[in-house]
Biopython code that builds the backbone (N, CA, C, O; Angstrom):
import numpy as np
from Bio.PDB.StructureBuilder import StructureBuilder

atoms = [
    (1, "MET", "N", (103.560, 120.549, 60.560)),
    (1, "MET", "CA", (103.205, 119.191, 60.985)),
    (1, "MET", "C", (103.738, 118.076, 60.005)),
    (1, "MET", "O", (104.323, 117.061, 60.385)),
    (2, "LYS", "N", (103.482, 118.372, 58.794)),
    (2, "LYS", "CA", (104.036, 117.389, 57.713)),
    (2, "LYS", "C", (105.444, 117.188, 57.808)),
    (2, "LYS", "O", (105.936, 116.074, 57.631)),
    (3, "GLU", "N", (106.264, 118.409, 58.132)),
    (3, "GLU", "CA", (107.614, 118.391, 57.943)),
    (3, "GLU", "C", (108.144, 117.711, 59.197)),
    (3, "GLU", "O", (109.256, 117.185, 59.165)),
    (4, "LEU", "N", (107.313, 117.694, 60.430)),
    (4, "LEU", "CA", (107.759, 116.949, 61.574)),
    (4, "LEU", "C", (107.696, 115.379, 61.295)),
    (4, "LEU", "O", (108.589, 114.601, 61.629)),
    (5, "ILE", "N", (106.558, 115.033, 60.657)),
    (5, "ILE", "CA", (106.343, 113.626, 60.482)),
    (5, "ILE", "C", (107.464, 113.042, 59.451)),
    (5, "ILE", "O", (107.918, 111.905, 59.576)),
    (6, "THR", "N", (107.848, 113.910, 58.455)),
    (6, "THR", "CA", (108.892, 113.470, 57.619)),
    (6, "THR", "C", (110.163, 113.377, 58.321)),
    (6, "THR", "O", (110.861, 112.388, 58.096)),
    (7, "VAL", "N", (110.587, 114.314, 59.183)),
    (7, "VAL", "CA", (111.712, 114.089, 60.070)),
    (7, "VAL", "C", (111.728, 112.969, 60.883)),
    (7, "VAL", "O", (112.782, 112.351, 61.035)),
    (8, "ILE", "N", (110.755, 112.640, 61.398)),
    (8, "ILE", "CA", (110.653, 111.412, 62.328)),
    (8, "ILE", "C", (110.763, 110.256, 61.396)),
    (8, "ILE", "O", (111.519, 109.358, 61.767)),
    (9, "TYR", "N", (110.187, 110.117, 60.323)),
    (9, "TYR", "CA", (110.268, 108.859, 59.204)),
    (9, "TYR", "C", (111.831, 108.818, 58.923)),
    (9, "TYR", "O", (112.445, 107.754, 59.000)),
    (10, "ILE", "N", (112.414, 109.945, 58.613)),
    (10, "ILE", "CA", (113.849, 109.936, 58.228)),
    (10, "ILE", "C", (114.687, 109.414, 59.414)),
    (10, "ILE", "O", (115.450, 108.468, 59.214)),
    (11, "LEU", "N", (114.592, 109.971, 60.633)),
    (11, "LEU", "CA", (115.227, 109.536, 61.725)),
    (11, "LEU", "C", (115.086, 108.081, 61.974)),
    (11, "LEU", "O", (116.105, 107.425, 62.193)),
    (12, "VAL", "N", (113.810, 107.459, 61.960)),
    (12, "VAL", "CA", (113.633, 106.134, 62.224)),
    (12, "VAL", "C", (114.308, 105.225, 61.169)),
    (12, "VAL", "O", (114.904, 104.199, 61.498)),
    (13, "PHE", "N", (114.184, 105.669, 59.801)),
    (13, "PHE", "CA", (114.891, 104.901, 58.839)),
    (13, "PHE", "C", (116.456, 104.965, 59.050)),
    (13, "PHE", "O", (117.143, 103.956, 58.893)),
    (14, "GLY", "N", (116.985, 106.155, 59.401)),
    (14, "GLY", "CA", (118.320, 106.205, 59.623)),
    (14, "GLY", "C", (118.805, 105.335, 60.734)),
    (14, "GLY", "O", (119.885, 104.750, 60.658)),
    (15, "ILE", "N", (117.951, 105.242, 61.847)),
    (15, "ILE", "CA", (118.341, 104.454, 62.958)),
    (15, "ILE", "C", (118.376, 102.832, 62.622)),
    (15, "ILE", "O", (119.148, 102.012, 63.119)),
    (16, "THR", "N", (117.420, 102.608, 61.725)),
    (16, "THR", "CA", (117.206, 101.173, 61.299)),
    (16, "THR", "C", (118.450, 100.834, 60.568)),
    (16, "THR", "O", (119.038, 99.800, 60.885)),
    (17, "ILE", "N", (118.952, 101.650, 59.550)),
    (17, "ILE", "CA", (119.997, 101.488, 58.697)),
    (17, "ILE", "C", (121.185, 101.291, 59.634)),
    (17, "ILE", "O", (121.985, 100.394, 59.370)),
    (18, "LEU", "N", (121.360, 102.057, 60.705)),
    (18, "LEU", "CA", (122.532, 101.952, 61.683)),
    (18, "LEU", "C", (122.486, 100.562, 62.407)),
    (18, "LEU", "O", (123.510, 99.894, 62.556)),
    (19, "ILE", "N", (121.379, 100.197, 62.806)),
    (19, "ILE", "CA", (121.177, 98.842, 63.445)),
    (19, "ILE", "C", (121.649, 97.758, 62.610)),
    (19, "ILE", "O", (122.502, 96.952, 62.985)),
    (20, "ALA", "N", (121.068, 97.743, 61.431)),
    (20, "ALA", "CA", (121.271, 96.752, 60.378)),
    (20, "ALA", "C", (122.775, 96.684, 59.955)),
    (20, "ALA", "O", (123.254, 95.584, 59.680)),
    (21, "TYR", "N", (123.452, 97.688, 59.900)),
    (21, "TYR", "CA", (124.944, 97.863, 59.575)),
    (21, "TYR", "C", (125.708, 97.300, 60.833)),
    (21, "TYR", "O", (126.671, 96.557, 60.643)),
    (22, "ALA", "N", (125.313, 97.627, 62.109)),
    (22, "ALA", "CA", (125.893, 96.927, 63.174)),
    (22, "ALA", "C", (125.869, 95.503, 63.303)),
    (22, "ALA", "O", (126.813, 94.835, 63.727)),
    (23, "ILE", "N", (124.660, 95.014, 62.889)),
    (23, "ILE", "CA", (124.402, 93.500, 62.858)),
    (23, "ILE", "C", (125.121, 92.939, 61.762)),
    (23, "ILE", "O", (125.567, 91.797, 61.874)),
    (24, "MET", "N", (125.299, 93.626, 60.667)),
    (24, "MET", "CA", (126.071, 93.067, 59.693)),
    (24, "MET", "C", (127.563, 92.928, 59.952)),
    (24, "MET", "O", (128.173, 91.908, 59.630)),
    (25, "GLN", "N", (128.135, 93.961, 60.534)),
    (25, "GLN", "CA", (129.430, 94.031, 61.104)),
    (25, "GLN", "C", (129.699, 92.845, 61.956)),
    (25, "GLN", "O", (130.660, 92.109, 61.731)),
    (26, "ILE", "N", (128.780, 92.629, 63.030)),
    (26, "ILE", "CA", (128.934, 91.615, 63.996)),
    (26, "ILE", "C", (129.034, 90.210, 63.163)),
    (26, "ILE", "O", (129.945, 89.420, 63.412)),
    (27, "LYS", "N", (128.099, 89.954, 62.209)),
    (27, "LYS", "CA", (128.097, 88.872, 61.549)),
    (27, "LYS", "C", (129.340, 88.532, 60.629)),
    (27, "LYS", "O", (129.763, 87.388, 60.458)),
    (28, "LEU", "N", (129.855, 89.647, 60.074)),
    (28, "LEU", "CA", (131.109, 89.700, 59.357)),
    (28, "LEU", "C", (132.257, 89.161, 60.116)),
    (28, "LEU", "O", (133.041, 88.431, 59.509)),
    (29, "ILE", "N", (132.462, 89.429, 61.379)),
    (29, "ILE", "CA", (133.564, 88.871, 62.103)),
    (29, "ILE", "C", (133.284, 87.501, 62.604)),
    (29, "ILE", "O", (134.104, 86.961, 63.346)),
    (30, "GLY", "N", (132.179, 86.893, 62.253)),
    (30, "GLY", "CA", (131.800, 85.610, 62.617)),
    (30, "GLY", "C", (131.255, 85.437, 64.082)),
    (30, "GLY", "O", (131.596, 84.492, 64.794)),
    (31, "LEU", "N", (130.436, 86.362, 64.454)),
    (31, "LEU", "CA", (129.900, 86.343, 65.808)),
    (31, "LEU", "C", (128.406, 86.163, 65.566)),
    (31, "LEU", "O", (127.835, 86.571, 64.554)),
    (32, "ASN", "N", (127.801, 85.502, 66.600)),
    (32, "ASN", "CA", (126.328, 85.509, 66.943)),
    (32, "ASN", "C", (125.949, 86.949, 67.541)),
    (32, "ASN", "O", (126.656, 87.461, 68.408)),
    (33, "VAL", "N", (124.883, 87.534, 67.074)),
    (33, "VAL", "CA", (124.595, 88.812, 67.766)),
    (33, "VAL", "C", (124.169, 88.616, 69.288)),
    (33, "VAL", "O", (124.388, 89.511, 70.105)),
    (34, "LYS", "N", (123.618, 87.546, 69.608)),
    (34, "LYS", "CA", (123.336, 87.051, 71.115)),
    (34, "LYS", "C", (124.638, 86.880, 71.714)),
    (34, "LYS", "O", (124.769, 87.281, 72.871)),
    (35, "ASP", "N", (125.662, 86.332, 71.105)),
    (35, "ASP", "CA", (127.021, 86.017, 71.929)),
    (35, "ASP", "C", (127.705, 87.487, 72.000)),
    (35, "ASP", "O", (128.426, 87.780, 72.953)),
    (36, "PHE", "N", (127.476, 88.283, 71.077)),
    (36, "PHE", "CA", (128.202, 89.461, 71.210)),
    (36, "PHE", "C", (127.490, 90.413, 72.345)),
    (36, "PHE", "O", (128.114, 91.163, 73.095)),
    (37, "TRP", "N", (126.119, 90.247, 72.328)),
    (37, "TRP", "CA", (125.413, 90.896, 73.524)),
    (37, "TRP", "C", (125.817, 90.355, 74.908)),
    (37, "TRP", "O", (126.012, 91.100, 75.869)),
    (38, "SER", "N", (125.927, 89.067, 74.950)),
    (38, "SER", "CA", (126.295, 88.425, 76.297)),
    (38, "SER", "C", (127.747, 89.014, 76.614)),
    (38, "SER", "O", (128.135, 89.219, 77.764)),
    (39, "PHE", "N", (128.456, 89.245, 75.542)),
    (39, "PHE", "CA", (129.747, 89.624, 75.938)),
    (39, "PHE", "C", (129.826, 91.071, 76.390)),
    (39, "PHE", "O", (130.655, 91.398, 77.239)),
    (40, "ILE", "N", (129.048, 91.885, 75.889)),
    (40, "ILE", "CA", (128.885, 93.299, 76.379)),
    (40, "ILE", "C", (128.317, 93.223, 77.805)),
    (40, "ILE", "O", (128.864, 93.954, 78.630)),
    (41, "GLU", "N", (127.312, 92.456, 78.214)),
    (41, "GLU", "CA", (126.910, 92.382, 79.473)),
    (41, "GLU", "C", (127.946, 91.773, 80.415)),
    (41, "GLU", "O", (128.013, 92.205, 81.566)),
    (42, "ALA", "N", (128.793, 90.754, 79.985)),
    (42, "ALA", "CA", (129.739, 90.186, 80.761)),
    (42, "ALA", "C", (130.985, 91.287, 81.069)),
    (42, "ALA", "O", (131.635, 91.344, 82.113)),
    (43, "ASN", "N", (131.120, 92.022, 80.047)),
    (43, "ASN", "CA", (132.250, 93.185, 80.141)),
    (43, "ASN", "C", (131.836, 94.150, 81.217)),
    (43, "ASN", "O", (132.705, 94.650, 81.931)),
    (44, "GLN", "N", (130.579, 94.439, 81.378)),
    (44, "GLN", "CA", (130.030, 95.248, 82.447)),
    (44, "GLN", "C", (130.177, 94.491, 83.766)),
    (44, "GLN", "O", (130.689, 95.009, 84.758)),
    (45, "THR", "N", (129.770, 93.414, 83.736)),
    (45, "THR", "CA", (129.940, 92.544, 85.115)),
    (45, "THR", "C", (131.433, 92.409, 85.382)),
    (45, "THR", "O", (131.752, 92.447, 86.571)),
    (46, "LEU", "N", (132.347, 92.266, 84.534)),
    (46, "LEU", "CA", (133.646, 92.052, 84.836)),
    (46, "LEU", "C", (134.205, 93.373, 85.587)),
    (46, "LEU", "O", (134.972, 93.284, 86.545)),
    (47, "ASP", "N", (133.748, 94.614, 85.060)),
    (47, "ASP", "CA", (134.188, 95.687, 85.803)),
    (47, "ASP", "C", (133.625, 95.919, 87.137)),
    (47, "ASP", "O", (134.225, 96.655, 87.920)),
    (48, "LYS", "N", (132.371, 95.277, 87.506)),
    (48, "LYS", "CA", (131.922, 95.140, 88.900)),
    (48, "LYS", "C", (132.510, 94.229, 89.752)),
    (48, "LYS", "O", (132.754, 94.556, 90.914)),
    (49, "ILE", "N", (132.808, 92.974, 89.269)),
    (49, "ILE", "CA", (133.608, 92.070, 90.108)),
    (49, "ILE", "C", (135.183, 92.037, 90.163)),
    (49, "ILE", "O", (135.857, 91.244, 90.821)),
    (50, "TYR", "N", (135.615, 92.989, 89.393)),
    (50, "TYR", "CA", (137.054, 93.221, 89.274)),
    (50, "TYR", "C", (137.569, 93.692, 90.659)),
    (50, "TYR", "O", (138.584, 93.183, 91.137)),
    (51, "GLY", "N", (136.850, 94.696, 91.331)),
    (51, "GLY", "CA", (137.227, 95.128, 92.553)),
    (51, "GLY", "C", (136.979, 94.016, 93.748)),
    (51, "GLY", "O", (137.743, 93.964, 94.711)),
    (52, "ILE", "N", (135.996, 93.247, 93.626)),
    (52, "ILE", "CA", (135.669, 92.229, 94.433)),
    (52, "ILE", "C", (136.802, 91.190, 94.480)),
    (52, "ILE", "O", (137.171, 90.635, 95.515)),
    (53, "ALA", "N", (137.359, 90.965, 93.156)),
    (53, "ALA", "CA", (138.327, 89.857, 93.145)),
    (53, "ALA", "C", (139.549, 90.095, 93.950)),
    (53, "ALA", "O", (140.260, 89.149, 94.289)),
    (54, "LYS", "N", (139.819, 91.308, 94.265)),
    (54, "LYS", "CA", (140.944, 91.696, 95.004)),
    (54, "LYS", "C", (140.703, 91.321, 96.496)),
    (54, "LYS", "O", (141.676, 91.080, 97.211)),
    (55, "LYS", "N", (139.471, 91.267, 96.973)),
    (55, "LYS", "CA", (139.179, 90.932, 98.369)),
    (55, "LYS", "C", (138.498, 89.484, 98.515)),
    (55, "LYS", "O", (137.676, 89.229, 99.395)),
    (56, "TYR", "N", (138.897, 88.653, 97.638)),
    (56, "TYR", "CA", (138.357, 87.367, 97.814)),
    (56, "TYR", "C", (138.570, 86.603, 99.178)),
    (56, "TYR", "O", (137.723, 85.831, 99.627)),
    (57, "GLU", "N", (139.671, 86.857, 99.748)),
    (57, "GLU", "CA", (140.149, 86.202, 100.967)),
    (57, "GLU", "C", (139.350, 86.569, 102.093)),
    (57, "GLU", "O", (139.396, 85.878, 103.112)),
    (58, "THR", "N", (138.608, 87.603, 102.018)),
    (58, "THR", "CA", (137.816, 88.180, 103.034)),
    (58, "THR", "C", (136.176, 87.767, 103.014)),
    (58, "THR", "O", (135.356, 87.971, 103.909)),
    (59, "MET", "N", (135.990, 87.193, 101.848)),
    (59, "MET", "CA", (134.433, 86.724, 101.643)),
    (59, "MET", "C", (134.118, 85.531, 102.276)),
    (59, "MET", "O", (134.872, 84.564, 102.381)),
    (60, "ASN", "N", (132.756, 85.644, 102.781)),
    (60, "ASN", "CA", (132.263, 84.319, 103.243)),
    (60, "ASN", "C", (131.876, 83.283, 102.348)),
    (60, "ASN", "O", (132.080, 83.635, 101.186)),
    (61, "HIS", "N", (131.418, 82.197, 102.439)),
    (61, "HIS", "CA", (131.102, 81.118, 101.659)),
    (61, "HIS", "C", (130.172, 81.590, 100.657)),
    (61, "HIS", "O", (130.402, 81.412, 99.461)),
    (62, "GLN", "N", (129.154, 82.170, 101.066)),
    (62, "GLN", "CA", (128.024, 82.544, 100.173)),
    (62, "GLN", "C", (128.454, 83.648, 99.140)),
    (62, "GLN", "O", (128.016, 83.704, 97.991)),
    (63, "GLN", "N", (129.266, 84.427, 99.629)),
    (63, "GLN", "CA", (129.935, 85.523, 98.586)),
    (63, "GLN", "C", (130.757, 84.882, 97.701)),
    (63, "GLN", "O", (130.696, 85.243, 96.525)),
    (64, "GLN", "N", (131.599, 83.910, 98.046)),
    (64, "GLN", "CA", (132.472, 83.177, 97.234)),
    (64, "GLN", "C", (131.657, 82.350, 96.113)),
    (64, "GLN", "O", (132.048, 82.372, 94.946)),
    (65, "VAL", "N", (130.635, 81.696, 96.458)),
    (65, "VAL", "CA", (129.656, 81.060, 95.606)),
    (65, "VAL", "C", (129.197, 82.012, 94.437)),
    (65, "VAL", "O", (129.254, 81.783, 93.229)),
    (66, "ILE", "N", (128.734, 83.125, 95.079)),
    (66, "ILE", "CA", (128.145, 84.049, 94.073)),
    (66, "ILE", "C", (129.254, 84.653, 93.168)),
    (66, "ILE", "O", (129.083, 84.861, 91.966)),
    (67, "PHE", "N", (130.334, 84.903, 93.799)),
    (67, "PHE", "CA", (131.596, 85.411, 92.906)),
    (67, "PHE", "C", (131.958, 84.389, 91.787)),
    (67, "PHE", "O", (132.172, 84.729, 90.623)),
    (68, "LEU", "N", (132.009, 83.060, 92.258)),
    (68, "LEU", "CA", (132.181, 81.953, 91.447)),
    (68, "LEU", "C", (131.345, 81.810, 90.236)),
    (68, "LEU", "O", (131.870, 81.563, 89.150)),
    (69, "MET", "N", (130.089, 81.951, 90.370)),
    (69, "MET", "CA", (129.029, 81.846, 89.442)),
    (69, "MET", "C", (129.066, 83.113, 88.587)),
    (69, "MET", "O", (128.889, 82.909, 87.386)),
    (70, "GLU", "N", (129.222, 84.134, 88.890)),
    (70, "GLU", "CA", (129.398, 85.489, 88.091)),
    (70, "GLU", "C", (130.595, 85.361, 87.242)),
    (70, "GLU", "O", (130.553, 85.724, 86.066)),
    (71, "ALA", "N", (131.852, 84.774, 87.867)),
    (71, "ALA", "CA", (132.938, 84.741, 87.034)),
    (71, "ALA", "C", (132.815, 83.543, 85.902)),
    (71, "ALA", "O", (133.389, 83.600, 84.815)),
    (72, "GLU", "N", (132.052, 82.549, 86.291)),
    (72, "GLU", "CA", (131.877, 81.420, 85.271)),
    (72, "GLU", "C", (131.076, 82.122, 83.916)),
    (72, "GLU", "O", (131.353, 81.903, 82.737)),
    (73, "LYS", "N", (130.086, 82.958, 84.399)),
    (73, "LYS", "CA", (129.367, 83.498, 83.337)),
    (73, "LYS", "C", (130.278, 84.434, 82.382)),
    (73, "LYS", "O", (130.135, 84.474, 81.160)),
    (74, "ILE", "N", (131.202, 85.158, 83.084)),
    (74, "ILE", "CA", (131.997, 86.111, 82.350)),
    (74, "ILE", "C", (132.849, 85.143, 81.525)),
    (74, "ILE", "O", (132.811, 85.293, 80.303)),
    (75, "PHE", "N", (133.584, 84.207, 82.014)),
    (75, "PHE", "CA", (134.532, 83.353, 81.176)),
    (75, "PHE", "C", (133.717, 82.653, 79.960)),
    (75, "PHE", "O", (134.168, 82.546, 78.820)),
    (76, "ASN", "N", (132.602, 82.250, 80.332)),
    (76, "ASN", "CA", (131.820, 81.625, 79.117)),
    (76, "ASN", "C", (131.553, 82.647, 78.049)),
    (76, "ASN", "O", (131.705, 82.323, 76.871)),
    (77, "ALA", "N", (131.150, 83.906, 78.390)),
    (77, "ALA", "CA", (130.896, 85.020, 77.475)),
    (77, "ALA", "C", (132.065, 85.342, 76.651)),
    (77, "ALA", "O", (132.017, 85.447, 75.426)),
    (78, "PHE", "N", (133.158, 85.499, 77.394)),
    (78, "PHE", "CA", (134.500, 86.006, 76.745)),
    (78, "PHE", "C", (135.076, 84.776, 75.804)),
    (78, "PHE", "O", (135.682, 85.070, 74.774)),
    (79, "GLU", "N", (134.919, 83.690, 76.094)),
    (79, "GLU", "CA", (135.266, 82.521, 75.302)),
    (79, "GLU", "C", (134.600, 82.608, 73.906)),
    (79, "GLU", "O", (135.120, 82.030, 72.951)),
    (80, "LYS", "N", (133.539, 83.271, 73.783)),
    (80, "LYS", "CA", (132.740, 82.994, 72.532)),
    (80, "LYS", "C", (133.059, 84.200, 71.522)),
    (80, "LYS", "O", (132.555, 84.282, 70.402)),
    (81, "VAL", "N", (133.912, 85.075, 72.035)),
    (81, "VAL", "CA", (134.213, 86.270, 71.195)),
    (81, "VAL", "C", (135.753, 86.225, 70.930)),
    (81, "VAL", "O", (136.472, 85.730, 71.798)),
    (82, "PRO", "N", (136.251, 86.676, 69.870)),
    (82, "PRO", "CA", (137.696, 86.844, 69.426)),
    (82, "PRO", "C", (138.523, 87.558, 70.696)),
    (82, "PRO", "O", (137.876, 88.326, 71.407)),
    (83, "GLU", "N", (139.697, 87.364, 70.948)),
    (83, "GLU", "CA", (140.360, 87.956, 72.066)),
    (83, "GLU", "C", (140.768, 89.336, 71.623)),
    (83, "GLU", "O", (141.078, 90.173, 72.471)),
    (84, "VAL", "N", (140.785, 89.632, 70.258)),
    (84, "VAL", "CA", (141.165, 91.028, 69.823)),
    (84, "VAL", "C", (139.880, 91.936, 70.492)),
    (84, "VAL", "O", (140.226, 93.091, 70.743)),
    (85, "LEU", "N", (138.772, 91.688, 70.753)),
    (85, "LEU", "CA", (137.729, 92.495, 71.075)),
    (85, "LEU", "C", (137.911, 92.805, 72.702)),
    (85, "LEU", "O", (137.428, 93.827, 73.190)),
    (86, "TRP", "N", (138.587, 91.917, 73.432)),
    (86, "TRP", "CA", (138.776, 92.044, 74.806)),
    (86, "TRP", "C", (140.193, 92.201, 75.333)),
    (86, "TRP", "O", (140.434, 92.072, 76.534)),
    (87, "GLU", "N", (141.093, 92.468, 74.470)),
    (87, "GLU", "CA", (142.552, 92.526, 74.921)),
    (87, "GLU", "C", (142.725, 93.678, 75.875)),
    (87, "GLU", "O", (143.559, 93.577, 76.774)),
    (88, "GLU", "N", (141.988, 94.779, 75.741)),
    (88, "GLU", "CA", (142.132, 95.882, 76.612)),
    (88, "GLU", "C", (141.651, 95.457, 78.077)),
    (88, "GLU", "O", (142.008, 96.123, 79.049)),
    (89, "GLU", "N", (140.916, 94.446, 78.199)),
    (89, "GLU", "CA", (140.295, 94.171, 79.439)),
    (89, "GLU", "C", (141.102, 92.873, 80.117)),
    (89, "GLU", "O", (140.791, 92.431, 81.222)),
    (90, "TYR", "N", (142.068, 92.384, 79.384)),
    (90, "TYR", "CA", (142.887, 91.249, 79.823)),
    (90, "TYR", "C", (143.344, 91.263, 81.159)),
    (90, "TYR", "O", (143.282, 90.217, 81.805)),
    (91, "GLU", "N", (143.879, 92.484, 81.763)),
    (91, "GLU", "CA", (144.359, 92.562, 83.052)),
    (91, "GLU", "C", (143.203, 92.139, 84.080)),
    (91, "GLU", "O", (143.372, 91.316, 84.980)),
    (92, "LYS", "N", (142.157, 92.731, 83.853)),
    (92, "LYS", "CA", (141.042, 92.554, 84.729)),
    (92, "LYS", "C", (140.527, 91.299, 84.628)),
    (92, "LYS", "O", (140.126, 90.768, 85.663)),
    (93, "TYR", "N", (140.447, 90.653, 83.482)),
    (93, "TYR", "CA", (139.964, 89.230, 83.237)),
    (93, "TYR", "C", (141.057, 88.200, 83.977)),
    (93, "TYR", "O", (140.676, 87.215, 84.608)),
    (94, "SER", "N", (142.253, 88.504, 83.840)),
    (94, "SER", "CA", (143.340, 87.869, 84.378)),
    (94, "SER", "C", (143.249, 87.768, 86.018)),
    (94, "SER", "O", (143.277, 86.694, 86.619)),
    (95, "ASP", "N", (143.148, 88.925, 86.580)),
    (95, "ASP", "CA", (142.931, 89.082, 88.083)),
    (95, "ASP", "C", (141.708, 88.281, 88.495)),
    (95, "ASP", "O", (141.844, 87.406, 89.350)),
    (96, "VAL", "N", (140.423, 88.537, 87.900)),
    (96, "VAL", "CA", (139.376, 87.641, 88.142)),
    (96, "VAL", "C", (139.566, 86.293, 87.995)),
    (96, "VAL", "O", (139.045, 85.539, 88.817)),
    (97, "LEU", "N", (140.296, 85.807, 86.990)),
    (97, "LEU", "CA", (140.555, 84.389, 86.749)),
    (97, "LEU", "C", (141.362, 83.902, 87.920)),
    (97, "LEU", "O", (141.019, 82.876, 88.507)),
    (98, "ASN", "N", (142.390, 84.572, 88.276)),
    (98, "ASN", "CA", (143.316, 84.163, 89.453)),
    (98, "ASN", "C", (142.425, 84.015, 90.760)),
    (98, "ASN", "O", (142.402, 83.022, 91.488)),
    (99, "ALA", "N", (141.716, 85.150, 90.919)),
    (99, "ALA", "CA", (140.774, 84.947, 92.163)),
    (99, "ALA", "C", (139.827, 83.799, 92.151)),
    (99, "ALA", "O", (139.561, 83.168, 93.174)),
    (100, "TYR", "N", (139.331, 83.540, 91.004)),
    (100, "TYR", "CA", (138.515, 82.288, 90.787)),
    (100, "TYR", "C", (139.303, 81.104, 91.192)),
    (100, "TYR", "O", (138.903, 80.338, 92.070)),
    (101, "LYS", "N", (140.516, 80.934, 90.505)),
    (101, "LYS", "CA", (141.302, 79.784, 90.801)),
    (101, "LYS", "C", (141.631, 79.627, 92.305)),
    (101, "LYS", "O", (141.516, 78.524, 92.840)),
    (102, "ASN", "N", (142.025, 80.683, 92.972)),
    (102, "ASN", "CA", (142.421, 80.703, 94.224)),
    (102, "ASN", "C", (141.217, 80.297, 95.100)),
    (102, "ASN", "O", (141.426, 79.469, 95.986)),
    (103, "ILE", "N", (140.056, 80.768, 94.947)),
    (103, "ILE", "CA", (138.682, 80.383, 95.709)),
    (103, "ILE", "C", (138.495, 78.918, 95.364)),
    (103, "ILE", "O", (138.229, 78.159, 96.296)),
    (104, "LYS", "N", (138.596, 78.461, 94.217)),
    (104, "LYS", "CA", (138.345, 77.202, 93.922)),
    (104, "LYS", "C", (139.330, 76.147, 94.768)),
    (104, "LYS", "O", (138.903, 75.132, 95.318)),
    (105, "VAL", "N", (140.687, 76.564, 94.770)),
    (105, "VAL", "CA", (141.654, 75.722, 95.378)),
    (105, "VAL", "C", (141.409, 75.774, 97.037)),
    (105, "VAL", "O", (141.531, 74.807, 97.790)),
    (106, "TYR", "N", (141.069, 77.012, 97.386)),
    (106, "TYR", "CA", (140.758, 77.151, 98.839)),
    (106, "TYR", "C", (139.519, 76.326, 99.429)),
    (106, "TYR", "O", (139.474, 75.726, 100.503)),
    (107, "ARG", "N", (138.518, 76.450, 98.447)),
    (107, "ARG", "CA", (137.189, 75.609, 98.849)),
    (107, "ARG", "C", (137.548, 74.150, 98.738)),
    (107, "ARG", "O", (137.094, 73.377, 99.581)),
    (108, "TRP", "N", (138.351, 73.692, 97.738)),
    (108, "TRP", "CA", (138.663, 72.250, 97.560)),
    (108, "TRP", "C", (139.618, 71.794, 98.887)),
    (108, "TRP", "O", (139.439, 70.703, 99.429)),
    (109, "ALA", "N", (140.505, 72.613, 99.282)),
    (109, "ALA", "CA", (141.289, 72.311, 100.379)),
    (109, "ALA", "C", (140.537, 72.342, 101.616)),
    (109, "ALA", "O", (140.938, 71.589, 102.504)),
    (110, "GLU", "N", (139.615, 73.002, 101.828)),
    (110, "GLU", "CA", (138.717, 73.236, 102.933)),
    (110, "GLU", "C", (137.856, 71.978, 103.179)),
    (110, "GLU", "O", (137.518, 71.597, 104.300)),
    (111, "ASN", "N", (137.487, 71.279, 101.836)),
    (111, "ASN", "CA", (136.442, 70.164, 101.963)),
    (111, "ASN", "C", (137.502, 68.958, 102.227)),
    (111, "ASN", "O", (137.098, 67.807, 102.397)),
]
sb = StructureBuilder()
sb.init_structure("model")
sb.init_model(0)
sb.init_chain("A")
sb.init_seg("    ")
for serial, (resi, resn, name, xyz) in enumerate(atoms, 1):
    if name == "N":
        sb.init_residue(resn, " ", resi, " ")
    sb.init_atom(name, np.array(xyz, "f"), 0.0, 1.0, " ", f" {name:<3s}", serial, name[0])
structure = sb.get_structure()
């Protein structure tokens, strides 16, 4: 029983050290932890709306508004981190940005 408690304490200590090291690395590259976390969430959202971006022409107005709002969240999160972190996602980002621009122009022309 004592050995089990010792192992649990060692694991908790190790996990705490790893979390502190990760936070330190994030701070060293000049980021706020909150900005980095929002970037991770935005990256997941980017994967979801990337497929939708290809079908923007068939969206109704409500779907377009939702797409625009989600895309703006992604753009804001990606602006806060260095491009080196998301250069692998550049193609998806670019496709979503193009769909965003096209929807904005379409909605502007419609009004």
